[in-house]
C-alpha positions in Angstrom: -15.3 -37.2 -22.0 -15.3 -34.7 -24.9 -17.0 -31.4 -25.2 -19.6 -33.0 -27.5 -20.4 -35.8 -25.1 -20.9 -33.4 -22.3 -23.3 -31.3 -24.4 -25.2 -34.4 -25.4 -25.6 -35.4 -21.7 -26.7 -31.8 -20.9 -29.3 -31.9 -23.6 -30.7 -35.3 -22.5 -31.2 -33.8 -19.0 -32.3 -30.2 -19.7 -33.7 -30.1 -23.3 -32.4 -29.3 -26.7 -30.6 -26.0 -25.9 -27.0 -25.0 -26.8 -25.0 -24.4 -23.6 -21.7 -22.7 -23.2 -18.8 -25.1 -22.3 -15.9 -24.4 -20.0 -13.0 -26.5 -18.7 -10.3 -26.3 -15.9 -7.4 -28.7 -15.4 -6.1 -30.8 -12.5 -2.5 -30.4 -11.6 0.8 -32.0 -10.7 3.4 -30.5 -8.5 7.0 -31.1 -9.7 8.7 -30.2 -6.5 8.0 -28.1 -3.3 5.9 -30.3 -1.0 4.7 -29.3 2.4 6.2 -25.9 1.7 3.0 -23.9 1.0 2.0 -23.5 4.7 5.6 -22.5 5.5 5.5 -19.4 3.2 7.8 -21.1 0.7 7.7 -22.0 -3.0 5.6 -24.6 -4.9 6.2 -25.6 -8.5 2.9 -26.9 -10.1 1.8 -27.3 -13.6 -1.7 -27.7 -15.1 -2.3 -31.1 -16.8 -4.3 -32.4 -19.8 -6.9 -33.9 -17.5 -9.7 -31.9 -15.8 -13.4 -31.0 -15.6 -15.6 -30.0 -18.5 -18.9 -28.3 -17.7 -21.9 -27.3 -19.9 -23.7 -24.3 -18.5 -26.8 -22.3 -19.5 -28.9 -19.8 -17.6 -32.4 -21.1 -16.9 -34.4 -18.0 -16.0 -35.0 -19.1 -12.4 -33.2 -18.4 -9.1 -32.1 -22.1 -8.8 -29.1 -24.1 -9.9 -30.0 -27.4 -11.4 -26.9 -29.6 -11.6 -26.1 -33.0 -13.0 -22.8 -34.9 -12.2 -22.5 -37.1 -15.3 -19.8 -39.4 -13.9 -21.8 -40.2 -10.8 -25.2 -40.0 -12.5 -26.5 -37.8 -9.7 -28.8 -34.7 -10.0 -29.6 -32.0 -7.5 -31.1 -28.5 -7.3 -30.3 -25.7 -4.9 -30.9 -22.0 -4.3 -28.4 -19.2 -3.6 -29.0 -18.7 0.2 -26.8 -20.1 2.9 -29.6 -22.4 4.1 -29.8 -24.0 0.6 -26.6 -26.0 1.1 -27.0 -29.3 -0.8 -26.4 -32.6 0.9 -24.3 -34.1 -2.0 -20.6 -33.8 -1.5 -19.9 -32.8 -5.1 -22.7 -30.2 -5.2 -21.1 -28.4 -2.2 -18.3 -27.3 -4.5 -20.7 -25.6 -6.9 -22.8 -24.1 -4.1 -19.7 -22.8 -2.3 -18.4 -21.1 -5.5 -21.8 -19.4 -5.9 -22.0 -18.3 -2.3 -18.4 -16.9 -2.3 -19.2 -14.9 -5.5 -22.3 -13.5 -3.8 -20.3 -12.6 -0.6 -18.1 -10.4 -2.9 -21.2 -8.3 -3.8 -21.9 -9.9 -7.1 -25.3 -11.0 -8.4 -25.9 -14.5 -9.9 -28.7 -16.0 -12.0 -30.0 -19.6 -11.9 -28.4 -22.0 -14.3 -28.6 -25.6 -15.6 -25.3 -27.5 -15.7 -23.9 -30.9 -16.5 -20.2 -31.8 -15.9 -17.8 -34.6 -16.2 -14.1 -35.1 -15.5 -11.1 -37.3 -16.2 -9.1 -36.1 -13.1 -9.1 -39.2 -10.9 -10.7 -38.6 -7.5 -8.2 -39.1 -4.6 -5.1 -39.5 -6.8 -3.7 -36.1 -5.7 -4.4 -34.3 -8.9 -6.9 -31.9 -7.4 -10.2 -32.7 -9.0 -11.9 -30.5 -6.4 -9.9 -27.4 -7.4 -10.7 -28.2 -11.1 -14.5 -28.1 -10.3 -14.2 -24.9 -8.3 -12.1 -23.2 -11.0 -14.4 -24.3 -13.8 -17.5 -22.7 -12.2 -15.8 -19.6 -10.8 -14.2 -18.9 -14.2 -17.4 -19.7 -16.2 -19.8 -17.6 -14.0 -17.3 -14.7 -14.0 -17.0 -14.9 -17.8 -20.7 -15.4 -18.6 -22.0 -12.6 -16.3 -19.0 -10.3 -16.9 -18.4 -10.0 -13.2 -15.0 -8.5 -13.5 -13.3 -10.7 -10.9 -9.5 -11.1 -11.5 -8.0 -14.6 -11.6 -6.3 -14.3 -8.2 -9.7 -13.6 -6.6 -11.2 -16.5 -8.5 -8.5 -18.8 -7.0 -9.4 -17.4 -3.5 -13.1 -18.1 -4.2 -12.1 -21.7 -4.8 -10.0 -21.9 -1.7 -12.7 -20.2 0.4 -15.2 -22.8 -0.9 -13.0 -25.6 0.5 -12.6 -23.8 3.9 -16.2 -22.7 4.4 -18.4 -25.4 2.6 -16.2 -28.5 2.3 -14.3 -28.3 5.6 -10.8 -28.6 4.1 -8.2 -26.0 5.2 -6.2 -26.1 2.0 -3.6 -23.8 0.7 -4.1 -21.9 -2.6 -1.8 -23.8 -5.0 -4.4 -26.1 -6.5 -6.9 -23.4 -7.4 -4.1 -21.0 -8.5 -2.6 -23.4 -11.1 -6.0 -24.5 -12.3 -6.6 -20.9 -13.3 -3.1 -19.7 -14.2 -1.7 -22.9 -16.0 0.1 -22.5 -19.3 0.9 -25.3 -21.8 4.6 -26.2 -21.7 5.3 -24.3 -18.5 5.4 -24.9 -14.8 4.7 -22.0 -12.4 6.9 -21.2 -9.4 4.5 -19.6 -6.9 5.9 -17.8 -3.9 3.1 -18.6 -1.3 4.4 -15.8 1.0 4.1 -12.9 -1.5 1.9 -14.6 -4.2 4.4 -13.6 -6.8 4.7 -16.1 -9.6 6.9 -16.9 -12.5 6.6 -19.2 -15.5 9.4 -21.7 -16.3 9.6 -23.6 -19.5 8.9 -27.4 -19.1 9.1 -29.2 -22.3 11.3 -32.2 -21.7 12.1 -33.6 -25.1 12.8 -37.3 -24.9 11.1 -37.7 -21.5 7.6 -38.6 -20.3 5.9 -37.4 -17.1 4.0 -40.2 -15.6 2.1 -40.7 -12.3 1.9 -44.1 -10.6 -1.1 -44.3 -8.3 -0.7 -46.7 -5.4 -4.5 -46.6 -4.9 -3.6 -46.5 -1.2 -4.8 -43.9 1.3 -3.5 -44.3 4.9 -5.7 -43.1 7.7 -3.1 -41.0 9.5 -3.1 -38.3 6.8 -5.1 -35.4 8.4 -3.8 -35.7 12.0 -0.2 -36.2 10.9 -0.5 -33.2 8.5 -1.7 -31.0 11.4 1.1 -32.3 13.7 3.7 -31.4 11.1 2.2 -28.0 10.5 2.4 -27.4 14.2 6.0 -28.5 14.4 7.0 -26.1 11.6 5.2 -23.2 13.2 6.8 -24.0 16.5 10.3 -24.2 14.9 9.8 -20.9 13.1 8.7 -19.2 16.3 11.7 -20.5 18.2 14.1 -19.2 15.5 12.3 -15.9 15.5 13.3 -15.3 19.1 16.9 -14.8 17.8 15.9 -13.6 14.3 12.7 -11.6 14.5 12.7 -11.3 10.6 11.7 -15.0 10.4 8.0 -15.2 10.0 7.9 -18.6 8.3 10.5 -21.4 8.0 11.0 -20.2 4.4 12.8 -17.1 5.9 15.2 -19.3 7.9 18.6 -20.8 7.0 20.1 -24.1 8.3 22.5 -21.9 10.3 19.6 -20.2 12.1 17.9 -23.6 12.7 21.1 -25.1 14.1 21.5 -22.1 16.5 18.0 -22.8 17.9 18.3 -26.6 17.9 18.7 -27.0 21.6 15.6 -24.8 22.3 13.2 -27.1 20.4 12.0 -30.7 20.5 14.1 -33.0 18.2 11.0 -33.7 16.1 10.5 -30.0 15.3 14.1 -29.7 14.3 13.8 -32.6 12.0 10.6 -31.3 10.3 12.2 -27.8 9.9 15.3 -29.3 8.3 13.2 -30.9 5.6 11.4 -27.6 4.8 14.5 -25.5 4.7 16.2 -28.1 2.4 13.1 -28.4 0.2 13.0 -24.6 -0.3 16.6 -24.7 -1.6 15.6 -27.7 -3.9 12.9 -25.6 -5.5 15.5 -22.9 -6.2 17.9 -25.4 -7.7 15.1 -26.9 -9.9 14.3 -23.3 -11.1 17.9 -22.8 -12.2 18.0 -26.3 -13.8 14.8 -25.7 -15.9 16.2 -22.4 -17.2 19.1 -24.3 -18.7 17.1 -27.3 -19.8 19.0 -29.6 -17.3 16.4 -32.4 -16.6 19.0 -34.6 -15.0 19.4 -32.2 -12.1 15.6 -31.8 -12.0 15.4 -35.6 -11.6 18.1 -35.7 -8.9 16.3 -33.1 -6.8 13.1 -35.1 -7.1 14.8 -38.1 -5.6 16.2 -35.9 -2.8 12.7 -34.7 -2.1 11.4 -38.2 -1.9 14.2 -39.1 0.6 13.3 -36.0 2.6 9.6 -36.8 2.7 10.2 -40.4 3.5 13.0 -40.2 6.1 13.0 -36.7 7.5 9.4 -35.4 7.2 8.1 -39.0 7.4 5.0 -38.6 5.3 5.7 -41.4 2.8 4.5 -45.0 3.1 5.8 -48.4 2.2 4.0 -48.6 -1.1 5.3 -45.2 -2.3 8.9 -46.0 -1.2 8.6 -49.3 -3.1 7.7 -47.5 -6.3 10.5 -45.0 -5.8 13.0 -47.9 -5.4 11.7 -49.5 -8.6 12.2 -46.2 -10.4 15.7 -45.9 -9.2 16.6 -49.5 -10.1 15.3 -48.8 -13.7 17.4 -45.6 -14.1 14.4 -43.4 -14.1 15.6 -39.8 -14.2 13.5 -38.5 -11.3 10.8 -40.0 -9.0 9.1 -38.9 -5.7 5.9 -39.0 -3.8 3.6 -36.3 -4.9 1.2 -34.5 -2.7 0.7 -34.7 1.1 1.9 -38.3 1.3 0.6 -41.4 3.2 -0.6 -42.9 -0.1 -1.5 -41.5 -3.5 1.0 -41.2 -6.4 4.6 -41.0 -7.3 5.5 -38.6 -10.1 8.2 -39.9 -12.4 10.3 -38.2 -15.1 11.2 -41.1 -17.4 13.3 -41.3 -20.6 11.2 -42.4 -23.5 13.4 -45.5 -24.1 13.0 -46.7 -20.5 9.3 -46.0 -20.3 7.8 -49.3 -21.4 10.1 -51.6 -19.3 9.7 -49.3 -16.2 5.9 -49.3 -16.4 5.7 -53.1 -17.1 8.0 -54.0 -14.2 6.5 -51.4 -11.8 3.0 -53.0 -12.4 4.2 -56.6 -12.1 6.4 -56.1 -9.0 3.9 -53.9 -7.2 1.1 -56.5 -7.9 3.3 -59.3 -6.7 3.9 -57.5 -3.4 0.6 -55.7 -2.7 -2.0 -57.7 -4.7 -3.0 -55.0 -7.2 -1.4 -53.0 -9.9 -0.8 -49.2 -9.6 -2.8 -47.1 -11.9 -0.8 -45.3 -14.6 -1.5 -41.7 -15.7 0.6 -40.1 -18.4 0.3 -36.3 -18.1 1.2 -33.4 -20.4 1.6 -29.8 -19.0 -1.4 -27.8 -20.4 -3.4 -24.6 -20.2 -5.5 -23.4 -17.3 -9.2 -22.6 -17.1 -10.8 -21.5 -20.4 -14.0 -21.5 -22.5 -14.0 -24.3 -25.1 
């Protein structure tokens, strides 16, 4: 939906005023999966799909909000007991509450928003909503909150009002994204560095299986526990190891007999994935997209066979990509469903997409959804 269309919907709902318009993007993560809670690196980029919101102060102490895509409307105040019942409105309410908790004053506003970040496809539509409103309110009211704190406001919204104990990558990249660049974020120190990502002759495309397997949250917690356990076991010999990110394979092998086989296996994946992120950083600096692609396949193998968070449908799409000579392909996000992210040469694109759709449908009864993505800028006023 365009800026003009969002303004039109706003005016139909709230009257013929001229609102300010803000946007924040969803994201992809090129490599570095299940590394964030291990103090390691992630490598996200903002994409050309996101949330657009029209906002205008209304002279009251209430927020009146309209979700265009859902055709749902709600109102709420700024006190803790005013938590709205609608799931989408909790993101707006949480951002307001987290800003207030930081000692800032808010004013009531009217807002209408829409998005083209698909829900549940692993592109972080929730972070895009949080970042849009945190950035907009900070800008409109001149609150003086820096972008890192705006990212923490989004993360705290998830923790305290939505009930998701997420890391900070999604909110971070939604605010810090830069066209033509990926960002390597060190989740231990929060240091970040931009790397050029402008693969001439390639397309970046997501294939969404439209599958979400139930195990996801309990399996995620199990793996997190395994990683923390492995790090603690290694730290008995090497007290400098706070996270698996600090450990080497030599250290892990020394401690192998002191931990369950499963913990050893999970830790192997994380230590190897940390190295892959470093390898991709070097490859991007020299514009070597073939190495980038090879590391993506290695990550998929690790997530499927070592960390065991893939699923049959994702493995199938990864196999199709490999058979077609696609440069790189892997499961993106937490796993157990969702998307593969694929780095595809322009001349292979049409045949790969056609065959992936046909073969997937023949096996699973429906086509995967296809999303072409371009690496774009972070939160901004339109």
